C-alpha positions as CSV (number, residue, x, y, z in Angstrom):
1,M,117.4,153.4,96.5
2,Q,114.2,154.5,98.3
3,Y,114.0,151.2,100.0
4,F,117.6,151.8,101.3
5,D,116.7,155.2,102.4
6,A,113.6,153.9,104.4
7,L,115.3,151.1,106.2
8,F,118.6,152.6,107.0
9,P,117.5,154.8,110.0
10,S,115.6,151.7,111.6
11,I,118.7,149.5,111.2
12,A,121.0,152.1,112.4
13,L,118.9,152.7,115.5
14,A,118.5,148.9,116.2
15,T,122.3,148.4,115.8
16,I,123.1,151.3,118.2
17,F,120.5,150.1,120.7
18,T,121.9,146.5,120.6
19,I,125.4,147.9,121.3
20,V,124.3,150.0,124.1
21,I,122.4,147.1,125.8
22,L,125.4,144.7,125.3
23,R,127.8,147.3,126.7
24,M,125.5,147.9,129.8
25,L,125.4,144.0,130.5
26,K,129.0,143.7,130.0
27,N,129.9,146.6,132.5
28,Q,127.6,145.3,135.3
29,G,129.5,144.1,138.3
30,G,133.2,144.7,138.0
31,T,135.5,146.0,140.7
32,N,132.9,148.3,142.3
33,K,130.2,145.7,142.6
34,G,130.8,144.8,146.0
35,R,130.8,148.4,147.2
36,E,127.6,149.1,145.3
37,D,125.8,146.2,146.7
38,A,126.9,147.1,150.2
39,A,125.6,150.7,149.5
40,V,122.1,149.3,148.4
41,D,122.0,146.9,151.3
42,A,122.7,149.7,153.8
43,A,120.0,151.9,152.2
44,I,117.5,149.1,152.3
45,S,118.3,148.3,155.9
46,A,118.0,152.0,156.9
47,R,114.6,152.3,155.2
48,Q,113.4,149.1,156.9
49,Q,114.5,150.5,160.3
50,A,112.7,153.7,159.6
51,I,109.6,152.0,158.8
52,Q,109.8,149.8,162.0
53,A,110.4,152.9,164.1
54,H,107.4,154.7,162.4
55,Q,105.2,151.8,163.2
56,A,106.3,151.6,166.8
57,A,105.6,155.3,167.2
58,Q,102.1,154.8,165.7
59,R,101.4,152.0,168.0
60,E,102.6,153.9,171.2
61,R,100.3,156.9,170.0
62,A,97.3,154.5,169.6
63,E,98.0,153.0,173.0
64,Q,98.2,156.4,174.6
65,R,94.8,157.4,173.1
66,S,93.0,154.3,174.4
């Protein structure tokens, strides 16, 4: 009986963890996948534009100093 009591929590947690992971994998994508992908693409694009603008501003300041 002690053997069962010792293993039950580990087995229960492993089972719950497996169910959660499988549920996450199953729910990836779906009807909102395109919208989510578009939002991520827009955020990445905005970030790249901000980096390029910052680099251009730094170049201008460096040229003005010299």
